[in-house]
RODONU-983143 format. One line per field, with one value per residue (C-alpha): residue number from 1; residue in one letter; x, y negated, z negated. Coordinates in nm, 3 decimals, decimal comma, always signed. Layout:
num = c(NUM/...)
residu = c(a/...)
px = c(X/...)
py = c(Y/...)
pz = c(Z/...)
This chain:
num = c(1/2/3/4/5/6/7/8/9/10/11/12/13/14/15/16/17/18/19/20/21/22/23/24/25/26/27/28/29/30/31/32/33/34/35/36/37/38/39/40/41/42/43/44/45/46/47/48/49/50/51/52/53/54/55/56/57/58/59/60/61/62/63/64/65/66/67/68/69/70/71/72/73/74/75/76/77/78/79/80/81/82/83/84/85/86/87/88/89/90/91/92/93/94/95/96/97/98/99/100/101/102/103/104/105/106/107/108/109/110/111/112/113/114/115/116/117/118/119/120/121/122/123/124/125/126/127/128/129/130/131/132/133/134/135/136/137/138/139/140/141/142/143/144/145/146/147/148/149/150/151/152/153/154/155/156/157/158/159/160/161/162/163/164/165/166/167/168/169/170/171/172/173/174/175/176/177/178/179/180/181/182/183/184/185/186/187/188/189/190/191/192/193)
residu = c(m/t/a/n/r/t/q/h/t/h/h/t/r/p/h/v/t/r/r/p/r/r/g/t/y/l/k/r/a/f/d/l/l/g/g/t/a/l/l/l/a/l/s/p/l/l/g/a/v/a/l/t/l/t/l/a/a/p/p/s/g/g/t/p/l/l/r/r/r/t/v/a/g/l/d/g/r/p/f/t/m/l/t/f/r/t/r/s/p/l/a/a/l/p/l/l/l/h/v/v/r/g/e/m/s/l/v/g/p/c/p/l/s/p/t/h/r/e/c/a/g/e/t/r/r/r/l/s/v/r/p/g/l/t/g/p/w/q/i/s/d/r/s/d/l/p/w/e/e/r/e/l/l/d/l/h/y/v/d/h/h/w/l/g/m/d/l/a/v/l/a/r/t/l/p/a/v/r/r/r/r/l/r/r/a/s/a/r/p/a/r/l/a)
px = c(-4,080/-3,867/-3,598/-3,571/-3,493/-3,275/-3,099/-3,091/-2,962/-2,698/-2,559/-2,578/-2,343/-2,000/-1,743/-1,526/-1,289/-1,278/-1,127/-1,392/-1,371/-1,306/-1,038/-0,989/-1,080/-0,845/-0,584/-0,673/-0,659/-0,301/-0,193/-0,318/-0,179/+0,153/+0,182/+0,108/+0,370/+0,658/+0,590/+0,599/+0,889/+1,098/+0,990/+1,337/+1,476/+1,213/+1,300/+1,688/+1,667/+1,431/+1,686/+1,981/+1,840/+1,720/+2,063/+2,257/+2,011/+2,174/+2,120/+1,921/+1,637/+1,478/+1,537/+1,208/+1,255/+1,009/+0,946/+0,614/+0,468/+0,097/+0,018/-0,291/-0,452/-0,712/-0,984/-0,751/-0,835/-0,455/-0,317/+0,008/+0,282/+0,593/+0,906/+1,228/+1,446/+1,757/+1,884/+1,869/+1,626/+1,527/+1,345/+1,058/+0,996/+0,729/+0,530/+0,439/+0,219/+0,004/-0,007/-0,182/-0,406/-0,552/-0,381/-0,112/-0,071/+0,240/+0,230/+0,108/+0,188/+0,436/+0,287/+0,247/+0,150/-0,248/-0,156/+0,096/-0,018/-0,084/-0,343/-0,583/-0,685/-0,647/-0,413/-0,619/-0,723/-0,408/-0,592/-0,814/-0,591/-0,380/-0,011/+0,234/+0,552/+0,670/+0,560/+0,727/+0,878/+1,088/+1,196/+1,293/+1,685/+1,719/+1,803/+1,778/+1,423/+1,245/+0,941/+0,758/+0,829/+0,756/+0,399/+0,351/+0,469/+0,223/-0,086/-0,008/-0,020/-0,330/-0,490/-0,398/-0,275/-0,366/-0,225/+0,009/+0,143/+0,180/+0,372/+0,619/+0,672/+0,727/+0,997/+1,191/+1,191/+1,472/+1,702/+1,628/+1,715/+2,019/+2,132/+2,091/+2,271/+2,584/+2,579/+2,572/+2,862/+3,052/+3,002/+3,145/+3,509/+3,484/+3,378/+3,632/+3,921)
py = c(+2,494/+2,301/+2,532/+2,608/+2,222/+2,200/+2,519/+2,397/+2,050/+2,201/+2,411/+2,116/+1,871/+1,854/+2,025/+1,752/+1,817/+1,535/+1,477/+1,346/+0,984/+1,024/+0,826/+0,628/+0,295/+0,347/+0,402/+0,103/-0,095/+0,022/-0,015/-0,397/-0,453/-0,285/-0,435/-0,762/-0,749/-0,635/-0,839/-1,132/-1,008/-0,919/-1,233/-1,395/-1,100/-1,075/-1,446/-1,360/-1,064/-1,300/-1,552/-1,338/-1,154/-1,474/-1,638/-1,319/-1,317/-1,399/-1,815/-1,722/-1,583/-1,314/-1,077/-1,019/-1,038/-0,782/-0,453/-0,329/+0,020/+0,173/+0,402/+0,592/+0,473/+0,583/+0,766/+0,753/+0,368/+0,232/-0,064/-0,245/-0,158/-0,422/-0,371/-0,561/-0,491/-0,374/-0,011/-0,042/+0,038/-0,353/-0,266/-0,136/-0,466/-0,618/-0,271/-0,424/-0,671/-0,355/-0,200/-0,546/-0,551/-0,231/-0,064/+0,165/+0,291/+0,235/+0,644/+0,858/+1,078/+0,942/+0,701/+0,861/+0,749/+0,771/+1,036/+1,229/+1,617/+1,602/+1,325/+1,596/+1,925/+2,119/+1,845/+1,544/+1,576/+1,354/+1,054/+1,096/+0,893/+0,583/+0,657/+0,520/+0,349/+0,660/+1,014/+1,370/+1,344/+1,087/+1,206/+1,555/+1,596/+1,757/+1,445/+1,691/+1,832/+1,972/+1,818/+2,129/+2,097/+1,744/+1,809/+2,049/+1,805/+1,572/+1,813/+1,908/+1,543/+1,483/+1,790/+1,718/+1,381/+1,165/+0,850/+1,059/+1,219/+0,861/+0,749/+1,023/+0,995/+0,577/+0,682/+0,919/+0,690/+0,447/+0,753/+0,924/+0,651/+0,597/+0,972/+0,937/+0,628/+0,777/+1,104/+0,913/+0,675/+0,960/+1,166/+0,852/+0,892/+1,259/+1,199/+0,922/+1,147)
pz = c(-0,225/-0,422/-0,524/-0,123/-0,057/-0,335/-0,221/+0,146/+0,038/-0,161/+0,139/+0,387/+0,149/+0,275/+0,031/-0,116/-0,352/-0,600/-0,951/-1,205/-1,259/-1,647/-1,720/-1,378/-1,513/-1,830/-1,572/-1,351/-1,656/-1,758/-1,408/-1,415/-1,750/-1,689/-1,323/-1,439/-1,713/-1,477/-1,209/-1,454/-1,622/-1,313/-1,105/-1,140/-1,012/-0,736/-0,636/-0,641/-0,415/-0,172/-0,186/-0,153/+0,160/+0,318/+0,270/+0,416/+0,724/+1,063/+1,129/+1,452/+1,184/+1,353/+1,039/+0,830/+0,491/+0,421/+0,577/+0,643/+0,654/+0,703/+0,416/+0,316/+0,032/-0,250/-0,017/+0,288/+0,296/+0,475/+0,375/+0,468/+0,189/+0,157/+0,062/+0,073/+0,341/+0,136/+0,058/-0,299/-0,580/-0,572/-0,223/-0,445/-0,629/-0,399/-0,461/-0,801/-0,595/-0,447/-0,817/-0,951/-0,608/-0,664/-0,354/-0,588/-0,905/-1,140/-1,117/-0,840/-0,527/-0,268/-0,038/+0,323/+0,665/+0,727/+1,019/+0,810/+0,765/+0,408/+0,469/+0,616/+0,548/+0,200/+0,079/+0,168/-0,220/-0,280/-0,129/-0,455/-0,661/-0,531/-0,423/-0,699/-0,725/-0,905/-0,961/-1,059/-0,705/-0,814/-1,172/-1,045/-1,137/-0,768/-0,523/-0,210/-0,335/-0,007/+0,098/+0,028/-0,336/-0,341/-0,196/-0,475/-0,754/-0,598/-0,588/-0,931/-1,058/-0,853/-1,025/-1,374/-1,427/-1,752/-1,928/-2,135/-1,813/-1,659/-1,972/-1,963/-1,588/-1,660/-1,956/-1,726/-1,388/-1,493/-1,609/-1,299/-1,101/-1,282/-1,230/-0,874/-0,845/-1,046/-0,829/-0,500/-0,627/-0,733/-0,425/-0,211/-0,298/-0,242/+0,108/+0,165/+0,036)
């Protein structure tokens, strides 16, 4: 009777693909310490960008300083992601606030809208970790990476991430951003010619 009850309970429980929580507290502590340190170190730059955007805004106002976008967080909980209204890497500076608040991670999958196809079905397992400021998709040397490959990189990260991987991704993020900017700068004159 007990065996039948156990078996019945096992079959009625919905199957949820979930990464074991081992290392979750360590990752959160790393995010909190790293995010806070970066936020403090970059606060003058954050203030300078905010001031520049405010001064560049039309006198009538009306242009918000921040862009707001609803994204799916840990376990699919939506939150409003804030970025500066500029087309430079500095736009991402406000994301550090989300890291400190626990809505995002320093490293993780690309933040997506809650209605995105990857937030449902088999690929929903990406929601078992917080979205990241950077991730394997961002440090890829190919700027024209197809969406399917980004998806595979994100899912590989979700299934295999550990603190060492996070440190490696963080170490490669700034050089990757620099390379991308140099490629764009060298492509501009070619287009103008």
